[in-house]
Structures are given as structure tokens and as C-alpha cells.
C-alpha positions in Angstrom: 61.2 -12.8 -45.1 62.1 -15.2 -47.8 64.4 -13.9 -50.6 66.5 -15.2 -53.5 70.2 -14.0 -53.1 72.9 -14.2 -55.7 76.2 -15.5 -54.2 77.9 -16.5 -57.4 77.8 -18.4 -60.6 75.1 -21.1 -60.3 74.8 -20.1 -56.7 71.4 -18.5 -55.9 70.1 -19.2 -52.5 66.5 -18.9 -51.2 66.9 -18.0 -47.5 65.4 -16.0 -44.7 66.7 -12.5 -44.4 65.6 -9.4 -42.4 62.9 -7.3 -43.8 64.2 -4.0 -45.3 64.3 -1.2 -42.7 62.0 1.8 -42.8 62.6 3.7 -46.1 65.1 6.5 -46.1 64.5 10.0 -47.4 63.1 9.8 -50.9 62.4 6.0 -50.7 59.3 3.8 -50.4 58.9 0.3 -49.2 56.9 -2.0 -51.5 55.1 -5.2 -50.8 56.0 -7.3 -53.9 53.2 -9.0 -55.6 54.9 -10.6 -58.6 58.5 -10.5 -60.0 59.5 -11.9 -63.4 62.7 -13.8 -64.0 64.6 -11.7 -66.6 67.2 -12.7 -69.1 69.7 -10.6 -67.1 69.0 -12.8 -64.1 69.7 -15.9 -66.1 72.9 -14.3 -67.4 74.0 -13.7 -63.9 73.0 -17.2 -62.8 74.8 -18.9 -65.7 77.8 -16.7 -66.4 77.9 -14.0 -63.7 79.1 -11.8 -62.4 78.2 -9.4 -65.3 76.6 -6.5 -63.6 76.7 -7.6 -59.9 79.6 -6.0 -57.9 81.7 -8.7 -56.2 84.9 -7.0 -55.1 84.1 -3.3 -54.7 80.9 -1.8 -53.4 78.8 -0.1 -56.0 79.6 3.6 -56.1 75.9 4.7 -56.0 74.3 2.0 -53.7 77.3 0.8 -51.7 76.0 -2.8 -52.3 78.2 -5.8 -53.0 77.3 -9.5 -53.4 75.5 -11.4 -52.0 72.4 -9.4 -52.9 68.7 -10.0 -53.7 67.9 -10.5 -57.4 64.7 -9.4 -59.2 63.8 -6.2 -61.0 60.7 -6.9 -63.2 58.1 -6.4 -60.5 54.8 -5.0 -59.3 53.5 -4.3 -55.8 51.8 -2.0 -53.3 53.4 0.8 -51.3 53.3 0.0 -47.6 55.6 2.7 -46.2 56.8 6.1 -47.4 60.0 7.9 -46.5 60.3 11.6 -45.8 60.2 14.0 -48.8 58.3 11.6 -51.0 55.7 13.5 -53.0 52.9 12.1 -55.2 52.9 8.6 -53.7 51.2 7.2 -50.6 50.6 4.0 -48.8 48.3 1.8 -50.8 49.3 3.0 -54.3 49.7 0.1 -56.8 53.0 0.5 -58.6 55.4 -0.9 -61.2 58.8 0.6 -60.5 61.6 0.8 -63.1 65.0 -0.6 -62.2 67.3 2.3 -62.9 68.8 3.9 -59.8 70.8 7.0 -60.9 72.9 9.9 -59.6 71.0 12.8 -61.3 74.3 14.6 -61.5 76.4 13.2 -64.4 76.1 14.5 -68.0 74.0 11.5 -69.2 71.5 12.2 -66.4 71.4 15.9 -67.2 70.6 15.3 -70.8 67.9 12.8 -70.0 69.9 9.6 -70.7 69.4 8.3 -67.2 69.6 4.7 -68.5 73.4 5.3 -69.1 74.1 7.2 -65.9 77.8 7.1 -65.0 76.8 5.5 -61.7 73.9 3.5 -62.9 72.6 0.8 -60.5 69.9 -1.7 -61.5 67.6 -2.8 -58.7 68.2 -6.5 -58.3 71.7 -6.3 -59.7 73.5 -3.5 -57.9 70.9 -3.0 -55.2 68.7 -5.5 -53.4 65.8 -6.4 -55.6 62.3 -7.9 -55.6 62.7 -11.6 -55.3 61.5 -10.9 -51.8 58.4 -10.0 -49.9 59.5 -6.4 -49.5 61.9 -4.1 -51.3 62.9 -0.4 -50.8 63.3 1.7 -53.9 63.8 5.4 -54.7 60.6 7.3 -55.4 61.8 8.5 -58.8 61.6 4.9 -60.1 57.9 4.6 -59.3 55.0 4.5 -61.8 51.4 4.0 -60.7 49.4 1.3 -62.4 45.7 1.7 -63.2 43.0 -0.3 -61.4 42.2 -2.2 -64.7 45.8 -3.7 -64.8 46.6 -6.8 -62.9 49.8 -7.2 -60.8 50.8 -10.0 -63.2 50.5 -7.8 -66.2 52.3 -5.0 -64.3 55.3 -7.3 -63.7 55.8 -7.2 -67.5 55.9 -3.5 -67.8 59.7 -3.4 -67.3 60.6 -5.7 -70.3 57.9 -3.9 -72.4 59.5 -0.6 -71.6 62.9 -2.0 -72.8 61.2 -2.7 -76.1 59.5 0.7 -76.3 62.8 2.4 -75.7 64.5 0.3 -78.5 61.7 1.2 -81.0 62.2 4.9 -80.1 66.0 4.6 -80.4 65.6 3.7 -84.1 63.3 5.4 -84.4 60.9 3.0 -86.2 59.0 4.7 -88.9 55.4 3.6 -89.7 55.5 1.0 -92.4 59.1 0.0 -91.9 59.9 -3.7 -92.4 61.4 -5.3 -89.3 63.4 -8.4 -88.4 63.6 -9.5 -84.8 66.3 -11.9 -83.7 65.1 -13.9 -80.7 61.6 -14.5 -79.4 62.2 -14.6 -75.7 60.5 -12.0 -73.5 62.4 -9.0 -74.9 62.0 -10.2 -78.5 58.3 -10.8 -78.1 57.8 -7.5 -76.3 59.7 -5.9 -79.2 57.3 -7.6 -81.6 54.3 -6.1 -79.7 55.9 -2.7 -79.6 56.7 -2.5 -83.3 53.2 -3.6 -84.1 51.8 -0.9 -81.9 54.2 1.6 -83.6 52.8 0.7 -87.1 55.5 -1.5 -88.5 55.0 -3.1 -91.9 56.1 -6.7 -92.4 57.6 -8.3 -89.2 59.9 -11.3 -89.4 61.1 -13.2 -86.2 64.1 -15.5 -86.0 63.8 -18.2 -83.3 64.7 -21.8 -82.6 62.4 -22.7 -79.6 59.0 -24.3 -80.5 56.8 -22.5 -77.9 58.4 -19.1 -78.7 58.0 -19.6 -82.5 54.3 -20.4 -82.0 53.8 -17.4 -79.7 55.6 -15.0 -82.1 53.2 -16.1 -84.8 50.2 -15.8 -82.5 51.3 -12.3 -81.5 51.4 -11.0 -85.1 54.7 -11.9 -86.8 54.2 -12.3 -90.5 56.9 -15.0 -90.8 58.7 -16.9 -88.1 62.0 -18.4 -89.3 64.1 -21.2 -87.7 67.8 -20.7 -88.4 68.4 -24.4 -88.0 66.3 -25.1 -91.0 67.2 -22.3 -93.5 69.8 -19.8 -94.3 68.4 -16.7 -92.7 70.2 -14.1 -94.9 69.0 -15.8 -98.1 65.4 -16.1 -96.8 65.2 -12.6 -95.5 66.5 -11.2 -98.8 63.8 -13.3 -100.6 61.0 -12.0 -98.3 62.1 -8.4 -98.8 62.5 -8.5 -102.6 66.2 -8.7 -102.4 66.6 -5.5 -100.4 66.6 -6.4 -96.7 64.6 -5.0 -93.8 64.6 -1.4 -92.7 65.2 -2.1 -89.0 66.7 -5.1 -87.3 66.4 -5.8 -83.6 69.0 -8.1 -82.0 67.3 -9.2 -78.7 69.6 -12.1 -77.8 73.1 -10.7 -77.1 74.7 -13.6 -79.0 78.2 -13.2 -80.4 77.4 -15.4 -83.4 74.0 -14.0 -84.2 75.0 -10.3 -84.2 77.1 -10.5 -87.4 74.1 -12.0 -89.2 71.7 -9.4 -87.8 74.0 -6.7 -89.2 74.3 -8.5 -92.5 70.6 -8.9 -93.2 69.8 -5.2 -92.8 69.3 -3.3 -96.0 71.8 -0.7 -97.2 71.2 2.4 -95.1 69.2 0.3 -92.6 69.3 0.3 -88.8 70.5 -2.5 -86.5 69.4 -2.0 -82.8 71.4 -4.1 -80.3 69.4 -4.9 -77.2 70.9 -8.1 -75.8 73.4 -8.5 -72.9 76.5 -10.2 -74.2 78.4 -12.9 -72.4 81.1 -13.1 -75.0 82.8 -10.6 -77.4 81.7 -10.7 -81.0 83.8 -10.1 -84.1 82.3 -7.9 -86.7 83.5 -7.1 -90.3 83.1 -3.4 -90.0 83.5 -2.8 -93.8 80.1 -4.5 -94.2 78.7 -1.6 -92.2 80.9 1.2 -93.8 80.4 0.0 -97.3 76.6 -0.2 -96.9 76.0 3.0 -94.8 74.3 0.9 -92.1 73.6 2.3 -88.7 74.2 0.3 -85.5 72.4 1.6 -82.4 72.8 0.4 -78.8 69.7 0.3 -76.6 69.9 -0.2 -72.9 66.8 -0.4 -70.6 64.7 2.7 -70.8 64.6 6.4 -70.0 61.1 7.7 -69.4 59.5 4.9 -71.4 57.5 3.2 -68.5 54.5 5.6 -68.8 54.1 4.7 -72.5 54.4 1.0 -71.8 51.7 1.3 -69.0 49.4 3.2 -71.3 49.8 0.7 -74.2 48.8 -2.1 -71.9 46.1 -0.2 -70.0 44.2 0.9 -73.1 44.4 -2.5 -74.8 46.8 -1.7 -77.6 49.2 -4.3 -76.2 48.3 -7.5 -74.3 51.3 -8.9 -72.4 49.4 -11.7 -70.7 50.2 -14.4 -73.3 53.9 -14.0 -72.5 53.4 -15.4 -69.0 54.0 -19.2 -69.3 54.5 -20.0 -65.6 53.7 -18.7 -62.1 55.8 -20.1 -59.2 56.5 -19.5 -55.5 59.9 -18.2 -54.5 60.7 -21.5 -52.8 60.8 -23.0 -56.3 62.7 -20.3 -58.1 65.8 -22.4 -58.8 64.2 -25.7 -60.0 61.0 -24.3 -61.5 62.4 -20.9 -62.5 66.0 -20.6 -63.5 66.6 -24.2 -64.4 63.2 -24.5 -66.1 64.0 -21.5 -68.4 67.5 -22.8 -69.1 66.6 -26.5 -69.8 63.1 -26.2 -71.2 63.3 -23.1 -73.4 61.0 -24.8 -75.9 58.1 -24.6 -73.4 58.7 -21.3 -71.6 58.8 -17.5 -72.2 58.2 -15.6 -69.0 58.0 -17.2 -65.5 56.9 -14.8 -62.7 57.5 -15.4 -59.1 55.3 -14.9 -56.0 57.4 -14.0 -52.9 54.8 -15.3 -50.3 
């Protein structure tokens, strides 16, 4: 089967590899329908390794580079391992990406997203930029018949946003600023709207993403190359600042601004993956009683994300700006997203 393997920085290769073996106990084999290119995939392509193990096999999966990328996916179960309950061949699914130990303290208290041996499918285990992938049954979520496989491939980033909104938690009527209108930022926009946010302001440079943020319900979309963001946000919030700020980029220069614009006593939720360390003036947090919250992935948020799309409260389809074949994943996928950000949000990949 064709698959996209990460070998190193700027070294992702589409090549023929053996189909995964029959699933082990507690696993299923999935025929992949669509898999989205995630910001994490781009981080690994541009600046990796970040998550991918390159010198020591991962403690949970035993995997080491090269490995198959891809974790935002949908598909159909084609084979079921022993002791799998509740799933059968033919089920349509959108699996989450968190493979966990179920034994450490974070797992025991329900914070599986920060498991001490956490392995993301497609980063520390072979992923879904391939025709088939094997995953643990506890990562599976069935999708309803009224949901397309294309929409289902966006459940993973939407679940990231749902988790971040719950981390706040966002209170109905809260004013919100979202830094970044990539897939995660736009999913966060959709999630805060569904949660009943008041005024929503989005900060973004790229033209297509600014237009889409406005279309999806942002009250104002601000370009930091044109205005001073802190001054404008203060103006829009009557000199107070927003109740909740979401940093969806993972940018070392943006984060201090995200913290600065929040109101006194406000919350700043950090969702991005950072390639560089950021310097923060912590007195600006201490002296204003602000709350900084980290938010990684999801922990039980997939079902909510599926329900929000299935019942029509959220429409993720406008986020899909490109559909490509796996043979074109480098030129029309990774490079397209890097070099033509003004025209793209989410590109999804068909493995066959």
C-alpha cells in the first residue's frame, strides 16, 4: 500500500509499504477514507523531530522513525482483533489519536491526554496517511450515517477546540479573542459560538483565513500587520480586555501579546505547539490575577464534537479548502500549506 513516511526534517517520502498485519488483541484495522494534514504534521515536516522518536523507541508503542504520519482521519473497520467489544467490520469511525497506558496517575484521573506514556497515532505510532491503519479500540468513535467521511476527518481538530473551551471553561456570554485562524483557530471559533460566547474577535494575517473567520461568525477579524492588536482589542472591549483568550498558533512572539490583551482576572488558553521557547513577563500575570491554562488534544471530547456536527450546530465543511491524493501530499499538501497559507485552511488526503 502507498503511505507517507516521516524520515526527517523536510524528508517525508511517499512509498510502497506492507499493509498492517492482522490487528492484535484490542485493536482494529481501518480502511482509511480521508486524513487531514494537521499543523502538527507541518511542524514535524518543517522543524521536526518534535514528537517523533528518532533515537529511542517510544515506551508505549515501541516505534521509532521512520513512521507513517497522519492522525486526523475517518474510515471503515475491515478487521477486528480479539477482545474488541462494541465494534464490528463495516462500522464507520473517526478515531482519536491518543494511545495511552491506562495505568499512570493522569490516566486514572481521566486526563488521558497527558498520559505519562502518551503516543499520538501518526507521530509515535504509524498513522493514517496510508490505505490501512491499526489502532486500539479505545480510540474509536462511531460516526452517524448522516456524516460524510470528509466531515468526519475534521472531528479530531474540532475535539481539540471543544477540549480547550471546556478547559476554560468558557461561560456563556464571555468575550473571546482567538489568535490564529488556521484549522484549530477556526474550530475554536465554531466551538465558542456553539458554547454561547458573546463577542468573538479573531487575529489573523492570511487573507483566505480572515475571510473564512468572518464567514463563520467572528464579530471582528483583525490583522496584526495593520494595527496594534492590544490597543484595538482594548477599544473593542471598552478598555477592559476579553474574558477568554485562545492562542492557537504556538508562536513565541504572539503568546506574550495574547497574555497582555486578556482582562485582569481573565483566562489565556494555550493550544499551539511551540517550535521555540517564549519569554514572558510573569509580573504581567501576577499583578493582574490572570490565569494561564494549557490545553493538549482531548480527553473524552470526541463524542461531543461528533454530536455538534451531526445535529447541525457546527458545520466543519467550509474548513476544507483542498482534497488531494496521497501521491501529491508533498507538493499539493505540505508545501501548499506552507507557501500558500493565504489560500488554504485544511487539505485532506485520499490514500487510494
